C-alpha positions as CSV (number, residue, x, y, z in Angstrom):
1,M,2.3,15.8,5.9
2,K,-1.0,14.3,4.8
3,K,-3.4,12.7,7.2
4,I,-4.0,9.0,6.8
5,S,-7.3,8.2,5.2
6,K,-9.7,5.7,6.7
7,K,-9.3,3.3,3.9
8,E,-5.5,3.3,4.3
9,L,-5.8,2.8,8.1
10,V,-8.1,-0.2,7.6
11,W,-5.6,-1.8,5.2
12,Y,-2.7,-1.2,7.6
13,I,-4.8,-2.8,10.5
14,I,-5.6,-5.8,8.3
15,S,-1.9,-6.3,7.4
16,G,-1.0,-5.9,11.1
17,V,-3.5,-8.5,12.1
18,F,-2.1,-11.0,9.6
19,A,1.5,-10.3,10.8
20,L,0.6,-10.5,14.5
21,A,-1.3,-13.8,13.9
22,G,1.8,-15.1,12.0
23,L,4.0,-14.2,14.9
24,V,1.7,-15.9,17.4
25,F,1.7,-19.1,15.3
26,I,5.5,-19.0,15.0
27,V,5.9,-18.6,18.8
28,F,3.4,-21.4,19.4
29,G,5.3,-23.7,17.0
30,I,8.6,-23.0,18.6
31,V,7.2,-23.5,22.1
32,G,5.5,-26.7,21.1
33,H,8.7,-28.2,19.7
34,A,10.7,-27.0,22.7
35,L,8.4,-28.4,25.4
36,Q,9.8,-31.5,27.0
37,V,6.5,-33.1,27.9
38,P,4.7,-36.3,26.6
39,L,2.6,-35.9,23.5
40,Q,-0.6,-36.3,25.5
41,D,0.2,-33.2,27.5
42,N,1.5,-31.1,24.6
43,W,-1.7,-29.5,23.1
44,I,0.4,-27.6,20.5
45,K,1.9,-30.8,19.1
46,Q,-1.5,-32.5,19.2
47,A,-3.0,-29.6,17.2
48,E,-0.2,-29.8,14.6
49,K,-0.7,-33.5,14.3
50,A,-4.4,-33.1,13.8
51,T,-4.1,-30.5,11.1
52,N,-1.0,-32.1,9.5
53,F,0.6,-28.6,9.3
54,D,3.4,-27.2,11.3
55,F,2.5,-23.9,13.1
56,R,5.9,-22.4,12.4
57,Y,5.4,-22.6,8.6
58,F,1.8,-21.5,8.9
59,G,3.0,-18.5,10.9
60,L,5.6,-17.7,8.3
61,I,2.9,-17.7,5.6
62,L,0.7,-15.4,7.6
63,F,3.5,-13.1,8.5
64,G,4.6,-12.9,4.8
65,A,1.0,-12.2,3.7
66,G,0.8,-9.3,6.2
67,L,4.1,-8.0,5.0
68,V,3.0,-8.2,1.3
69,I,-0.3,-6.5,2.1
70,S,1.4,-3.6,3.9
71,L,4.0,-3.1,1.1
72,I,1.2,-3.0,-1.5
73,V,-0.8,-0.5,0.6
74,L,2.2,1.7,1.2
75,S,3.1,1.7,-2.5
76,V,-0.5,2.5,-3.6
77,F,-1.1,5.3,-1.2
78,S,2.3,6.9,-1.6
79,K,1.6,7.1,-5.3
80,Q,-1.7,8.7,-4.6
81,V,-0.1,11.3,-2.3
82,D,2.5,12.1,-5.0
83,R,-0.3,12.5,-7.6
84,D,-2.2,14.9,-5.3
85,A,1.0,16.9,-4.6
86,E,1.8,17.2,-8.3
87,K,-1.8,18.2,-9.0
88,T,-1.7,21.1,-6.5
89,I,1.7,22.3,-7.9
90,R,0.3,22.3,-11.5
91,R,-2.8,24.2,-10.3
92,K,-0.6,26.8,-8.6
93,Q,1.4,27.2,-11.8
94,R,-1.7,27.6,-13.9
95,L,-3.1,30.2,-11.5
96,N,0.2,32.1,-11.5
97,T,0.4,32.2,-15.3
98,A,-3.3,33.2,-15.5
99,A,-2.7,36.0,-13.0
100,L,0.4,37.2,-15.0
101,S,-1.5,37.2,-18.3
102,N,-4.4,39.3,-16.9
103,M,-2.0,42.1,-15.8
104,E,-2.2,45.3,-17.9
105,I,1.0,46.0,-19.6
106,K,1.3,49.7,-20.3
107,P,3.6,50.6,-23.2
108,S,6.2,53.1,-22.5
109,V,5.1,56.2,-24.4
110,V,7.1,59.3,-24.7
111,E,5.0,62.4,-24.7
112,V,6.3,65.2,-26.8
113,P,4.6,68.6,-26.9
114,A,3.3,69.2,-30.4
115,E,2.7,72.5,-32.0
116,D,-0.1,73.2,-34.5
117,V,1.3,74.1,-37.8
118,K,-0.8,75.9,-40.4
119,S,-0.4,74.7,-43.9
120,E,-0.7,77.2,-46.7
């Protein structure tokens, strides 16, 4: 198993921050709509009214952005790990074939005693 690089860890942290912020906004939106208090006492509804944006939808957008970032990071770095693994396998294969080609191959020679024959 390969160790996680610093760059990959930073991207995972960024995507986690987006997802966590999204969850916080979703919870605030749900709590703000569920509180049975007047508008003057509900600071969540006042903030939503001031920004003209519902916290639940904003939270969904942030959570989705965090999810997309983490999927992209996972895809990119998994491809990089696969490339590195294939590179090491190819290197081992090249070294094995180079080692096999450098071996001395001795031909099988049959030695037969020879006699000197004088020609006339």
